[in-house]
C-alpha positions in Angstrom: 38.8 -0.8 43.1 37.0 1.0 46.0 35.3 -1.8 48.0 32.5 -1.3 50.5 28.7 -0.9 50.6 26.3 1.1 48.6 23.1 3.1 49.4 20.4 4.0 47.0 17.6 6.6 47.5 14.7 8.0 45.6 13.7 11.7 45.7 11.2 14.1 44.2 8.0 13.3 42.4 7.5 9.6 41.7 7.0 8.1 38.2 5.9 4.9 36.6 9.5 4.0 35.9 11.5 5.2 39.0 11.3 1.7 40.5 12.6 0.2 37.3 15.7 2.4 37.8 15.9 1.2 41.4 15.7 -2.4 40.1 18.6 -1.5 37.7 20.8 -0.2 40.5 20.1 -3.3 42.5 20.9 -5.5 39.6 24.1 -3.6 38.9 25.2 -3.8 42.5 24.8 -7.6 42.4 26.9 -7.8 39.3 30.1 -6.2 40.7 32.6 -7.4 43.3 33.2 -3.9 44.7 29.9 -3.7 46.4 29.2 -6.1 49.3 25.8 -4.9 50.5 23.4 -2.4 48.9 21.1 -0.6 51.3 17.9 1.3 50.4 17.3 4.6 52.2 13.7 5.2 53.0 12.6 8.7 51.9 15.9 9.6 50.3 18.3 11.9 52.2 15.8 12.2 55.0 16.1 8.5 55.6 19.9 8.6 55.5 19.9 11.4 58.1 17.5 9.4 60.4 19.2 6.0 59.7 16.0 4.5 58.2 17.4 1.9 55.7 16.8 -1.6 54.6 19.1 -4.3 53.2 18.3 -4.9 49.5 20.7 -7.8 48.9 18.0 -10.4 49.3 15.8 -8.7 46.8 18.8 -8.5 44.4 18.9 -12.2 44.0 15.2 -12.6 43.2 14.6 -11.9 39.6 10.8 -12.4 39.8 10.5 -9.8 42.6 12.9 -7.4 40.8 10.8 -7.7 37.6 7.6 -7.0 39.7 9.4 -4.0 41.3 10.3 -2.6 37.9 6.5 -2.6 36.9 5.4 -1.0 40.2 4.5 2.8 40.2 5.6 5.4 42.7 8.8 5.2 44.8 9.1 1.9 46.6 11.6 3.4 49.0 9.5 6.5 49.5 10.6 10.0 48.5 11.4 13.4 49.9 12.0 17.0 49.0 14.9 17.7 51.2 17.2 20.6 50.3 20.7 20.3 51.5 22.5 23.5 52.6 25.3 25.0 50.5 28.5 23.1 51.1 30.3 26.3 52.2 27.6 27.3 54.6 29.0 26.7 58.1 25.5 26.6 59.6 24.7 23.6 57.5 27.8 21.6 58.5 25.9 19.5 61.1 23.8 18.1 58.3 26.8 16.9 56.3 28.5 15.6 59.4 25.5 13.5 60.2 25.5 12.1 56.6 29.2 11.4 57.0 28.5 9.5 60.2 25.9 7.4 58.4 28.4 6.6 55.6 31.0 5.6 58.1 28.7 3.5 60.2 27.6 1.4 57.3 30.8 1.6 55.3 29.0 3.4 52.4 31.4 3.9 49.5 28.8 4.4 46.8 25.7 6.6 46.8 23.1 6.5 44.0 20.4 9.1 44.0 17.4 8.6 41.7 15.7 11.9 41.1 15.1 15.0 39.0 16.5 18.5 39.0 16.3 19.1 42.8 17.8 15.7 43.5 20.7 16.5 41.2 21.2 19.6 43.3 21.7 17.2 46.2 24.2 15.1 44.3 26.1 18.2 43.3 26.2 19.6 46.9 27.2 16.3 48.5 29.9 15.8 45.9 31.3 19.3 46.6 31.3 18.8 50.4 33.0 15.4 50.2 35.7 16.7 47.8 39.0 16.8 49.6 37.7 15.1 52.8 39.0 12.0 54.4 36.1 9.7 53.4 36.5 8.2 49.9 33.2 7.5 48.2 31.5 8.0 44.9 28.2 9.9 44.4 26.1 9.3 41.3 22.9 10.9 40.1 20.5 8.7 38.2 17.8 10.9 36.4 14.1 10.6 36.6 11.2 12.9 36.1 8.1 12.9 34.0 8.7 16.6 33.2 11.7 15.7 30.9 13.3 19.0 31.9 16.7 17.7 33.2 19.6 19.1 31.3 22.3 17.0 29.7 20.2 14.1 28.6 18.0 13.5 25.5 15.2 12.5 27.8 14.6 11.3 31.3 13.4 7.9 32.6 9.7 8.3 33.5 8.9 10.7 30.8 8.1 8.1 28.1 5.5 6.4 30.3 3.8 9.6 31.3 3.8 10.8 27.7 2.2 7.5 26.6 -0.5 7.9 29.3 -1.2 11.5 28.2 -1.4 10.6 24.5 -3.7 7.7 25.2 -5.9 9.8 27.6 -6.1 12.6 25.0 -7.1 10.1 22.3 -9.9 8.9 24.6 -11.0 12.4 25.4 -11.1 13.3 21.8 -13.3 10.3 21.0 -15.6 11.1 23.8 -16.1 14.8 23.0 -16.7 14.2 19.3 -20.1 12.5 19.8 -22.2 15.7 20.2 -23.0 18.5 17.8 -23.5 21.1 20.5 -20.6 23.6 20.5 -18.3 22.9 23.4 -14.7 23.5 24.6 -12.8 21.0 26.7 -9.6 22.2 28.4 -7.1 19.4 29.4 -4.5 20.5 32.0 -1.2 18.7 31.9 1.7 18.8 34.3 4.8 20.9 33.4 5.9 23.9 35.5 8.7 25.3 33.3 8.8 23.0 30.3 6.0 21.7 28.1 7.3 18.3 27.1 4.3 16.5 28.7 1.8 18.8 27.0 3.5 18.3 23.7 2.8 14.5 24.0 -0.9 15.4 23.8 -0.4 15.9 20.1 0.8 12.3 19.5 -2.7 10.9 18.6 -2.6 13.1 15.5 0.2 11.1 14.0 -0.9 7.7 15.3 -4.7 7.8 14.8 -5.5 11.0 12.9 -7.1 12.9 15.7 -5.4 15.5 17.9 -6.2 18.4 20.2 -7.1 21.6 18.3 -4.7 23.7 20.3 -1.7 23.0 22.4 -0.2 25.6 24.7 3.2 25.3 26.3 5.0 27.4 29.0 7.8 28.1 26.5 5.4 30.7 24.9 3.9 33.6 26.7 0.1 33.1 27.1 -2.2 35.8 25.9 -6.0 35.6 26.6 -7.0 37.6 23.6 -5.1 35.3 21.3 -6.5 32.3 23.2 -10.1 33.5 22.6 -9.3 34.1 18.9 -7.7 30.7 18.5 -10.7 28.9 20.2 -13.3 30.9 18.2 -11.5 30.0 14.9 -11.5 26.3 16.0 -15.2 26.4 16.8 -15.9 27.7 13.3 -14.3 24.5 11.9 -16.0 22.0 14.3 -18.4 22.0 17.2 -16.2 20.3 19.7 -12.8 21.8 20.5 -10.2 20.2 22.7 -7.3 22.3 24.1 -4.2 20.9 25.8 -2.5 23.3 28.3 0.5 23.1 30.5 -0.1 23.9 34.2 2.8 26.3 34.1 1.4 28.7 31.5 2.4 32.3 32.3 1.3 35.7 31.2 3.6 38.5 29.9 4.1 39.8 33.4 5.3 36.4 34.6 2.3 35.5 36.6 0.7 32.1 36.2 -2.5 31.8 34.3 -4.1 29.8 37.1 -2.6 32.0 39.9 -5.9 33.2 41.2 -6.9 29.6 42.1 -3.6 28.6 43.6 -2.7 28.7 47.3 0.6 30.4 46.8 2.4 27.7 48.8 5.9 26.7 47.7 8.1 23.7 48.5 11.6 23.9 50.1 13.1 24.5 46.6 10.9 27.5 46.0 8.5 25.8 43.6 4.9 26.9 43.6 2.3 24.2 43.8 0.5 24.5 40.5 -3.0 23.6 39.5 -6.0 25.5 38.3 -4.9 26.6 34.9 -7.5 24.3 33.2 -10.3 25.6 35.5 -9.3 29.2 34.9 -9.4 28.8 31.2 -12.6 26.8 31.3 -14.4 29.6 33.2 -12.8 32.2 30.8 -14.2 30.4 27.8 -17.6 30.2 29.4 -17.6 33.9 30.2 -16.2 35.1 26.9 -17.6 32.8 24.3 -20.8 31.5 26.0 -20.4 27.9 24.9 -20.5 24.7 26.8 -17.2 24.3 28.7 -15.4 21.8 30.9 -11.9 21.2 32.1 -10.0 17.9 32.9 -7.0 17.8 35.1 -4.9 14.7 34.6 -3.0 15.4 37.8 -0.9 12.6 39.4 -2.4 10.0 37.1 0.3 11.1 34.6 3.1 9.9 36.8 1.5 6.7 38.4 -0.3 5.0 35.5 2.0 2.0 35.3 -0.8 0.0 33.6 0.0 2.0 30.5 3.7 2.3 30.8 6.2 2.4 27.9 8.3 -0.7 27.6 11.0 1.4 26.1 10.9 3.7 29.1 11.1 0.8 31.6 13.9 -1.0 29.8 15.9 2.2 29.6 15.2 3.0 33.2 16.7 -0.4 34.3 19.6 0.1 31.9 20.5 3.6 33.3 20.5 2.3 36.9 22.9 -0.5 36.0 25.1 1.9 34.0 25.3 4.2 37.1 26.7 1.3 39.2 29.3 0.4 36.5 30.4 4.0 36.1 30.9 4.4 39.9 32.8 1.2 40.3 35.0 2.3 37.4 35.9 5.4 39.3 33.4 8.1 38.3 31.8 10.4 40.9 29.9 13.6 40.8 28.2 12.6 37.6 24.7 12.0 36.3 23.9 9.3 33.7 22.6 10.6 30.5 21.0 9.3 27.3 22.5 10.4 24.0 20.2 9.6 21.0 22.3 8.2 18.1 19.4 7.4 15.7 15.7 8.1 15.3 15.0 5.3 12.9 15.8 2.8 14.1 15.7 4.4 17.6 19.0 4.0 19.4 20.6 5.6 22.5 23.9 5.4 24.3 24.2 5.9 28.0 27.0 8.2 29.1 27.9 10.2 32.2 27.8 14.0 32.5 29.4 16.3 35.1 26.7 17.0 37.7 28.0 20.6 38.2 27.0 21.4 34.6 23.6 19.7 34.9 22.1 20.6 38.3 19.7 23.5 38.6 19.3 23.9 34.8 16.0 23.6 32.9 15.8 21.9 29.5 12.9 23.4 27.6 11.1 22.3 24.5 13.1 23.7 21.6 11.7 26.2 19.2 11.8 23.7 16.3 9.3 21.5 18.1 6.7 24.3 18.4 4.6 25.6 15.5 5.1 29.3 14.5 1.6 30.2 15.8 2.7 28.9 19.3 -0.3 26.5 19.7 0.8 23.3 18.1 3.6 20.7 17.8 5.7 20.3 14.7 6.6 17.1 12.9 10.1 17.3 14.3 8.6 17.3 17.8 6.4 14.3 17.0 9.4 12.4 15.6 11.3 13.1 18.8 8.4 11.8 21.0 7.2 8.8 19.1 10.1 6.3 20.0 9.8 7.0 23.7 6.2 5.6 24.1 6.8 2.4 22.2 6.2 -1.1 23.6 4.0 -2.7 26.3 5.4 -4.4 29.4 4.1 -7.8 30.4 2.2 -7.0 33.6 1.3 -9.5 36.3 -2.4 -9.3 37.3 -4.0 -10.5 40.6 -7.8 -10.7 40.9 -8.2 -8.3 38.0 -5.7 -5.7 39.1 -2.0 -5.2 38.3 0.2 -6.7 41.0 2.6 -4.3 42.7 5.7 -4.8 44.8 6.2 -3.3 48.3 9.5 -3.0 50.2 8.8 -3.5 53.9 9.7 -0.6 56.1 12.1 -2.3 58.5 15.6 -1.1 59.4 18.6 -3.2 58.4 
C-alpha cells in the first residue's frame, strides 16, 4: 500500500456531471486507508502550480453536501486549459519540477484528473515524466466531456445529461415550430467540433414521442451546400415547417468549417478553434437560396450546464467512475483512465475498467458509420438504441425559493 495524500482537479469544459465525478472521488478517498487527506486543486494543473488548493476532508464526511455537489453544474473547483510541455522537452522541465515540489510539500501520492481529451494528454505527460523518478505516486485520468469523443470508453460522464437536454430542447422546438402553416426553416446548432454524438441526440424525440428533426448533419460527413439545399427543399415539399440539427464542427470538402466566415479564428492552447456560427451561416444561406422564413437557434453552453434536466444514469455513473478511479489507484494502477464497457443494452449494464492512458490520450472517438443513415442526414435505429439508456432517470433536486440549489466550494487555501 502506498500511503499519503491525494489531490483532485477538474479541467476543460464543465458539464452537468463533472461535480458528480468529483463527489465520487471524494467518497472513494474517504473509503480507503491509503489516503489521509484529499485536496482539491483550484483550476486544475494551474492551481497545483500556484499552490491554490483546499482540504476536502470535511466535505467528504458530509453526505448531504456531497449529494448537493453531485447535482451542481459546472466545475466546483474551477477549470483550466493548461497544456503541459512534452516530458522530454528540457525547456519545460521547470514546470514539472514545480509540480514535483507541490507533490512533495503536501505528500501527494495520488493525483486524479477529471477531464476530457486534453486533460488525458496532461495525465499521459505527467505519468511519462514521473516514470523512473524518485517520487512514487499514482496518476489517474477520470473522463468527462459532453462531446463523448474520448477514446477507450463506451461513453463519457457528462454526455448523457447533455444529450438529454438536447433531446428535450429539440422536442420543444419541434412543438413550437409546428404551429404555423407558413413555410419556414429552423436551424439548431449543437456543440461538437470533431464528433457528432451530441447532434445525434437531437434525433431521440423521434423514438420517444414520434417527432424528430427533418435533417441531422454530423461532422463525420463532409457537408455540401447543394445537397443541403436539395434536402431542405424536399423536406419543405412534405411539410411547411422544417427543423434541421447541425453540429458546430461541420466541414466542407476542403476542410474549412461551414461557419468559418463568422468565426474569429482564435484557438486555445491545444490548437482548437473556437467554433460558433454554423447555424447562422446556414440560416442566411437558406434565406438567400430558398426565400423562405428562416431562423437559427444556438444551444451553446446550455448543453453542458443544464443540471435541472440531468440524466440520473449519467450522474450515478459519474459518481461510480470517480470512486472506481480511487480504488484502482490504491490497488496499484497508474497512468490509466477509467472506462465504461457496455455489457448489455437491455437491460442496460456497464462495467468500469481501466485503460492505458498512452492508448487513449489525443485520440478522437467519432460516431460510427452504422449510426448514420446512408443519406448522411439522419440517425439509424442502432444509433438511437445506443443513446436511449444514457438519458434515463431524473435526479431528486433540492430547490430553494423556486430555483435548484447548488453547492459552492469556498476559494480558500488549505
